[in-house]
N, C-alpha and C positions, 0 to 999 in steps of 0.2 A: 773797943770799936773795932765792929766788922769791917774792911772794907772793899766793896767788892768791885771788882772795875768793872767795864766796858768790857766788850768786843772789842771794841777800837788800841783799849789801854790795853790790853791781856796779849793782840797781836802783839803787840811796841815794848812790852811788858819781855817778852819770848827774846824780842830780837837785841833784851838787851844781860838776859844773862848770860856769863861768863866773863862779864867786866868786873871789875874789882871795885875800879869807882866810876860816876857818871855825874854829866849831872841837867837837870830838866828844863828849859827852860820856856818859862811862859809855864808855871806850873801851874795856877791855880788854886786849883788844894791839896794839892801835895799826895790825890791817892797813887801816883804813878813811883817815887822815890819809895815814899811809905813801905807800899807793899812791896816792895824791892827787897831792902834795907831787914823791915824787918818776920822776911821771909829768908831772908842769910844771901840773899842773890845778886845781893850783891853786898859790900863791903860800908862803904863810904857813901855819901850824897849829898848834891850839891843843888837847891829851891831853888828859881831864879825868877821874877817876877818886874812885874814893869812898875805893879802898881802896890801897892803896901794894903790895900784891905785883901785882896786874897790871899798875901803874905802875913798877916794878920791870921788867919786861916788853920793856915800850912803849918803855923809853931805852937796856934792851940795841937792839932793832928800827931805834929812831930812830938809833945809831948805828952799827950793821951797816951803817945804806944812808949813815951820811956828812952828814943830817941835820938835826942840832944848834945848827948854826945855823937851820936854816928851821920847827922845830916843836919849841915848847914843852908838857911835862909839867905838869900844876897837881893835885897832889892836892884834893880837896874834896867835896864833896856838890851835885847839881846844878848851875844856873847859876852860885853865890854863889862863885864865881870868879872871873866874869868880867867886866866893865863896859858898862856900857851903849853901844852905838857898837861895841864891840872889834874885832868881825868880824864882817865882808855873815856869811854863814852857821853857824847852831849845829844839828844836828843829833843828836835824843834819840832814840834806839834800845833793842829789845831789850831796854826796859822795860814795866810796866804801863799800861794807856791814863791807870788812878785814877794814878798815883807822875809819870807825865805830864806832867801835869794840874796836879797839885800842885807841882811843879816851875815850872813858867809860874804860878803862883802864888806862893806864894810868894817870884822873884825878875823879879816883872813887866817892870818896868825897863826891865829886860837881855831882856826875851823880846820885849816894843812897840818897843824900838829897834833889833831886825837886821831886813834886809832880807827874810832866810827863816828861817822853820823847817822841818826835817824833821824830819816822828814818824814810830816804825818802835812800834808799840803794839802790845805781844804778845794783848793782849786789853781790855775794857770798848770800843773805837773808839768805841759807840754813844754812852758818854760825854763822851768826850774833843771825838768835835762838836760835842756842843753846845755843853759849855763853851765852844769857837773860837765860836760861833756868835755865843756870847753877850757876849763878850768882848772884839769889836775887833778879831778874826782874818778872815780867806779862803782855804776853799783855791783855791788857784790847778793846783793838779797830784793826781793821786791815782792810783800805777802800785801795782799789783799782782807780788810775786818768788812764787817756787815754787818747795821742795824738799824732797820727795819728796811727801809725804799732806801736808804744810804749805802752806797761802796766808799770805804778809805781806800784810801793807797800809801801805802809805807814803803819807803827807798834806803836799804841796807846804804850806806855810805862808807869808801873808805877810799884814800890817797890811792891814783896812777892814773891809767888811761882806761877811756873805753869810745870808741866810734859806734853810732849806730849808721846799717844797713838800708831800714828800712824807715820809712819817715812816719809811718804808723808808730815805731816804737818810742816817741815821743809822747804822743798822747797815750798807748798803753804799754806801753812795758816793755823789755825785753824778754823779761824773766815770767813776765807772765804768757806772754804768744808764747814764748823756747819753749814754756814745761804745760801751757795750754793748762792751767790754773781753772782749778776745784768752780770760784769766782767772773770769771777771765769775760762769761757769758754775761755776770747779771751787771757786771762794768760797760761792757757793752750796753747791753737798752740804752743801761744811766744817760749814758755818756748820744747816743741816740735821742731820750725824749727830749734833754736841755735842747740838740740841734733844734727838732722839732717846733722844737719855742722861735727859734730862730728864724727858722725859715718859712716860719708862720708871720711871722712879724714885719719879714723884708715880703712878705709876697705881694705880688703890684706893686708895690712901693717905688714913683717917678723918678728919684734918685738913682744917681751913678752908684755908690757905695750901696745903697740898697739892697742895688743887681745884682750887685759885683757876691756880696755876703751870699742871697740869697741860691745864686749857680754854688759855690765857696759853703754852704752846708747842703744842697744839693748835694755835689761830686762825694762830701766829707760820707754824709748817709748814706752812703749807696758801697764806699768802701767797707764802713766798716759791718755792713752786712755783708760784706765777699766776706772777714774775717771769720765770721757767725759762725756763719755754711758751714768751715772748717773745724770747726769744733768739733 
């Protein structure tokens, strides 16, 4: 079975390379750990999922590639099935930013005793970055991946300290802005598109919340357009 990683998973895999061991939280079909171990890019992996059915599919793929001795599967939620320092890299991808934050909070000893976390939140990136800033983490690298109209944000996180000096960095990422990532414009356009929907849904509404949301969306769209002009 030849596994073709999606652009999103290829970016995540590239961020893992160099580690001896990794855990993939919410592994689904196990494509990421199987590809990394089969390609000799990591020596061992742990594939974790909260649901039994995806994990059974992962086991079959592992068996097909003859990797039973190198990849272990574990059924459980978040980081709860790992011991502190058990692996060098933990990947938490394809989940909401709030859920990723909650995983890190629930098993902070595991998260903070890992050399590297690779996080790919589907939403609420701002809240996740703020949590990392306030809880002893630093984002050392950020990457973007594009699949059709969707832009995925990937964060490489290590223990340490960081301070965001520009409020927009919580939304757009310090590294994306500082390095003018080639997909940054597409990311901004995507965020503007989502914010425009909020603006239109609150336009002309009488409630105080709706008026505040409309004005906030107007201001946010203006700021994003200003950043885009500088690219």
